[in-house]
BAGUTOR-437283 format. One record per residue: residue in one letter; z negated, x negated, y negated of N, C-alpha, C in turn. Coordinates in pm, whole numbers, padded with zeros to 5 digits, always signed. Example, Ala and Ser with C-alpha at 12.3 -4.5 7.8 and 13.67 -1.06 7.14 Angstrom:
% residues 2
A-00780-01319+00569-00780-01230+00450-00780-01320+00330;S-00708-01285+00225-00714-01367+00106-00787-01290-00003;
% end
This chain:
% residues 176
M+00000-00082+00120+00000+00000+00000+00000-00086-00125;I-00101-00168-00145-00118-00241-00269-00098-00390-00244;A-00002-00449-00314+00022-00592-00303-00025-00658-00432;L-00129-00739-00422-00187-00803-00539-00194-00953-00520;D-00184-01023-00629-00209-01166-00629-00360-01186-00629;R-00412-01264-00536-00556-01283-00522-00618-01342-00647;L-00550-01439-00708-00604-01501-00830-00606-01402-00945;D-00503-01317-00953-00499-01214-01056-00615-01115-01038;F-00639-01078-00912-00749-00986-00881-00883-01048-00920;E-00903-01174-00885-01029-01241-00919-01046-01253-01070;A-00937-01278-01140-00944-01287-01286-00980-01151-01346;A-00925-01044-01289-00958-00909-01336-01105-00879-01310;Q-01154-00920-01195-01296-00901-01164-01385-00978-01261;A-01338-01093-01304-01417-01176-01397-01410-01123-01539;G-01323-01023-01564-01317-00962-01696-01201-01006-01781;D-01104-01079-01726-00985-01120-01801-00906-00995-01838;P-00893-00964-01968-00826-00839-02007-00679-00831-01965;L-00608-00943-01968-00466-00941-01928-00453-00917-01777;A-00537-00982-01700-00534-00962-01554-00575-00820-01519;L-00673-00767-01591-00718-00630-01568-00606-00531-01602;D-00536-00556-01710-00423-00470-01748-00314-00475-01641;R-00282-00595-01593-00181-00607-01486-00226-00534-01360;L-00355-00547-01327-00408-00479-01209-00392-00328-01222;L-00432-00273-01336-00423-00128-01355-00278-00080-01353;R-00189-00157-01414-00046-00119-01411+00011-00126-01270;T-00035-00222-01193+00012-00235-01055-00039-00119-00969;L-00163-00079-00993-00224+00026-00912-00177+00167-00948;Q-00137+00188-01071-00107+00324-01118-00006+00400-01032;P+00109+00343-00995+00202+00420-00911+00143+00459-00775;D+00067+00368-00715+00004+00399-00586-00101+00508-00602;I-00177+00501-00709-00279+00603-00735-00212+00739-00752;R-00105+00744-00831-00034+00870-00854+00022+00926-00723;R+00081+00839-00643+00139+00883-00515+00028+00937-00423;Y-00083+00868-00416-00192+00913-00331-00253+01043-00384;A-00264+01056-00515-00319+01179-00576-00229+01298-00544;R-00097+01276-00541-00005+01386-00507-00033+01439-00366;H-00071+01349-00277-00099+01390-00139-00238+01450-00124;Q-00333+01407-00204-00472+01449-00188-00509+01574-00267;C-00458+01587-00388-00500+01696-00476-00428+01825-00440;H-00504+01932-00434-00446+02061-00401-00377+02124-00521;R-00424+02093-00640-00364+02146-00762-00280+02037-00826;S-00152+02064-00843-00065+01963-00902-00100+01938-01049;S-00165+02034-01112-00203+02017-01252-00314+01913-01268;A-00384+01882-01160-00496+01788-01168-00453+01643-01145;I-00331+01621-01103-00288+01487-01064-00303+01386-01177;E-00252+01417-01294-00259+01322-01405-00403+01295-01447;D-00487+01398-01443-00628+01377-01474-00693+01285-01372;V-00661+01303-01246-00716+01220-01139-00669+01076-01158;V-00542+01057-01190-00489+00922-01211-00566+00853-01324;Q-00583+00923-01436-00653+00863-01550-00799+00833-01517;E-00866+00926-01451-01006+00904-01414-01019+00789-01316;A-00927+00781-01220-00931+00672-01122-00912+00537-01191;L-00818+00530-01284-00797+00405-01357-00921+00367-01436;L-00988+00466-01493-01111+00440-01567-01221+00385-01476;V-01236+00447-01360-01337+00401-01264-01305+00257-01221;I-01180+00230-01192-01140+00095-01151-01168-00004-01263;Y-01133+00032-01384-01157-00054-01500-01305-00090-01510;R-01391+00010-01493-01535-00012-01507-01598-00083-01388;R-01544-00063-01269-01614-00107-01149-01539-00211-01064;V-01429-00264-01111-01352-00358-01029-01436-00479-00990;G-01533-00514-01070-01620-00627-01038-01708-00603-00917;N-01724-00477-00875-01807-00444-00760-01732-00454-00626;V-01601-00469-00631-01521-00476-00507-01537-00615-00448;R-01566-00621-00319-01598-00752-00261-01477-00844-00250;D-01357-00791-00222-01238-00875-00219-01113-00790-00235;A-01001-00855-00255-00875-00786-00280-00833-00699-00162;Q-00869-00739-00041-00832-00661+00078-00906-00528+00084;A-01022-00520+00025-01100-00396+00025-01057-00302-00088;L-00976-00352-00179-00937-00273-00296-00862-00145-00259;A-00768-00153-00168-00686-00036-00133-00773+00078-00081;A-00864+00046+00011-00951+00150+00066-01042+00207-00042;W-01090+00121-00129-01178+00165-00238-01103+00259-00332;V-00980+00223-00369-00899+00307-00458-00870+00441-00393;M-00838+00441-00265-00810+00568-00196-00934+00656-00192;R-01052+00597-00174-01176+00675-00175-01201+00736-00312;I-01174+00659-00416-01192+00710-00553-01102+00830-00576;V-00975+00817-00543-00879+00926-00564-00917+01048-00481;A-00954+01027-00356-00992+01140-00271-01113+01212-00329;R-01212+01138-00376-01331+01201-00434-01297+01274-00563;L-01212+01216-00645-01175+01283-00769-01097+01412-00741;C-01015+01410-00638-00941+01531-00602-01034+01639-00548;M-01143+01596-00484-01238+01691-00429-01345+01733-00529;L-01345+01675-00646-01453+01700-00742-01474+01848-00773;P-01369+01928-00797-01395+02071-00823-01466+02139-00706;A-01428+02108-00584-01495+02168-00468-01638+02117-00456;L-01660+01989-00485-01796+01934-00480-01885+02000-00584;M-01829+02023-00703-01907+02089-00808-01944+02230-00766;L-01852+02297-00699-01882+02431-00650-01994+02427-00547;M-01987+02330-00456-02090+02318-00353-02224+02278-00414;R-02224+02202-00521-02349+02159-00584-02409+02270-00669;G-02333+02377-00689-02388+02490-00762-02349+02493-00908;A-02261+02405-00951-02224+02401-01092-02145+02525-01132;Q-02080+02589-01035-01999+02706-01066-02033+02820-00971;E-02159+02845-00950-02199+02950-00858-02149+03086-00906;L-02122+03172-00812-02074+03305-00847-02175+03382-00930;T-02303+03353-00909-02405+03422-00987-02402+03383-01134;Q-02332+03274-01164-02323+03228-01302-02186+03259-01362;L-02114+03351-01301-01979+03382-01345-01976+03435-01488;H-02074+03514-01527-02075+03567-01663-02089+03454-01765;E-02160+03345-01728-02170+03230-01818-02034+03163-01832;A-01962+03150-01721-01830+03089-01725-01736+03170-01813;E-01746+03302-01803-01663+03388-01888-01699+03367-02034;H-01829+03350-02062-01874+03324-02198-01811+03195-02251;F-01816+03088-02171-01762+02961-02215-01610+02964-02222;A-01546+03046-02142-01401+03056-02146-01354+03115-02280;R-01439+03194-02343-01402+03254-02471-01427+03158-02589;I-01495+03047-02564-01525+02951-02670-01412+02849-02676;S-01371+02814-02797-01264+02716-02811-01314+02579-02766;G-01222+02490-02734-01257+02356-02689-01341+02281-02790;D-01306+02293-02918-01381+02224-03023-01523+02278-03033;D-01537+02411-03026-01670+02471-03033-01756+02430-02914;L-01693+02422-02797-01766+02381-02678-01812+02236-02690;R-01726+02150-02744-01765+02010-02766-01883+02002-02862;I-01878+02081-02967-01987+02082-03065-02116+02129-02998;D-02106+02234-02916-02224+02283-02844-02281+02176-02751;L-02192+02104-02682-02239+01998-02593-02308+01886-02669;V-02251+01848-02782-02313+01743-02864-02449+01791-02914;R-02457+01915-02958-02585+01969-03005-02687+01975-02892;A-02640+02011-02773-02731+02016-02658-02783+01875-02627;L-02695+01776-02631-02738+01638-02610-02838+01594-02716;E-02808+01628-02841-02898+01589-02950-03033+01658-02940;S-03038+01775-02877-03164+01847-02865-03257+01786-02761;L-03201+01701-02673-03282+01641-02567-03374+01533-02623;P-03493+01521-02565-03577+01405-02598-03502+01277-02561;A-03533+01169-02628-03458+01043-02611-03450+00996-02465;I-03558+01010-02388-03553+00961-02250-03455+01041-02164;Y-03441+01169-02194-03347+01251-02118-03204+01232-02168;R-03188+01217-02297-03054+01193-02353-02998+01063-02296;Q-03081+00961-02293-03038+00831-02245-02993+00837-02099;V-03069+00906-02015-03036+00912-01874-02909+00994-01851;I-02888+01100-01927-02764+01180-01915-02643+01097-01956;L-02656+01024-02065-02545+00942-02111-02510+00834-02009;L-02610+00771-01952-02584+00667-01853-02522+00723-01726;R-02578+00833-01676-02533+00888-01548-02402+00965-01560;D-02394+01056-01657-02278+01145-01664-02165+01093-01752;M-02199+01017-01853-02093+00967-01941-02046+00828-01898;E-02140+00739-01870-02106+00604-01826-02077+00598-01676;Q-02113+00703-01605-02091+00716-01461-02158+00605-01381;L-02279+00569-01424-02357+00472-01348-02418+00542-01227;T-02443+00466-01124-02511+00521-01006-02658+00540-01039;I-02729+00612-00952-02873+00633-00972-02944+00497-00977;G-02907+00409-00888-02968+00275-00885-02941+00199-01014;E-02818+00206-01063-02784+00136-01188-02860+00196-01306;V-02874+00328-01308-02952+00392-01415-03096+00343-01410;A-03153+00338-01289-03291+00294-01273-03309+00151-01322;V-03217+00063-01285-03226-00077-01328-03211-00087-01479;T-03113-00015-01535-03090-00019-01679-03213+00026-01757;L-03278+00131-01708-03394+00186-01779-03527+00124-01734;N-03519+00033-01634-03638-00032-01580-03739+00070-01527;I-03686+00165-01448-03770+00267-01385-03733+00274-01237;T-03808+00349-01159-03777+00364-01017-03659+00460-01000;R-03596+00454-00882-03487+00547-00850-03536+00691-00857;E-03657+00714-00808-03712+00850-00806-03730+00901-00949;A-03780+00815-01037-03797+00855-01177-03662+00884-01241;A-03561+00805-01207-03427+00828-01262-03374+00963-01215;K-03389+00993-01087-03344+01122-01033-03416+01237-01101;S-03546+01222-01118-03626+01327-01181-03581+01351-01325;R-03559+01243-01398-03515+01257-01538-03377+01320-01547;I-03288+01282-01457-03153+01341-01458-03163+01491-01431;H-03242+01526-01331-03258+01669-01298-03314+01746-01418;R-03419+01693-01478-03482+01760-01592-03387+01768-01712;A-03313+01661-01737-03219+01659-01850-03109+01763-01830;R-03058+01773-01710-02953+01873-01683-03007+02014-01697;A-03130+02034-01652-03192+02167-01667-03208+02202-01814;L-03250+02107-01894-03264+02131-02038-03129+02159-02103;M-03026+02086-02060-02891+02110-02113-02844+02251-02078;R-02865+02291-01950-02826+02426-01908-02899+02531-01990;E-03027+02509-02009-03108+02603-02086-03055+02616-02229;Y-03022+02504-02289-02971+02504-02426-02836+02576-02434;L-02754+02556-02333-02617+02611-02335-02608+02754-02283;Q-02719+02812-02235-02717+02950-02185-02671+03043-02297;P-02579+03134-02266-02540+03230-02368-02657+03323-02400;V-02669+03355-02524-02775+03446-02565-02731+03588-02530;T-02812+03657-02450-02778+03792-02408-02877+03889-02467;A-02829+04003-02503-02915+04107-02561-03003+04164-02452;P-03132+04193-02482-03222+04248-02380-03182+04389-02341;
% end
């Protein structure tokens, strides 16, 4: 699938911007081709390609060698294609919350962004920080814990509490 120069790969891992750019350009056609096979919705393919490139850009230093890269990239694409189903299984779009989804569907994209920013700003600093690291920077639980110098359990607890506070803030106001 992926033919890479080993020295170029190592340079990309070390943070060389030109090597990293070459790596991403080399991987993009393979990522797109694999996303076409994995994603059930053709409208999601370009989003998956962009997200996969972002993950690779951020995490290429974690890949142990160039031979493991292809399997790692395929796992990233497969997970990104499954993300809507995973979110459904995790309860992010439960049927019992359908009226909330309808509420948000009526809000423009800009208004929703403003609401999200306000919800983030409403969080206490320790919860805002953990949400930004986990959901925006896409760090693992372990990486969040190390970054914040806390235990994994504390990181999980803070993430859970922060998401609950965000949900509470974003709940549509309903008349009694």
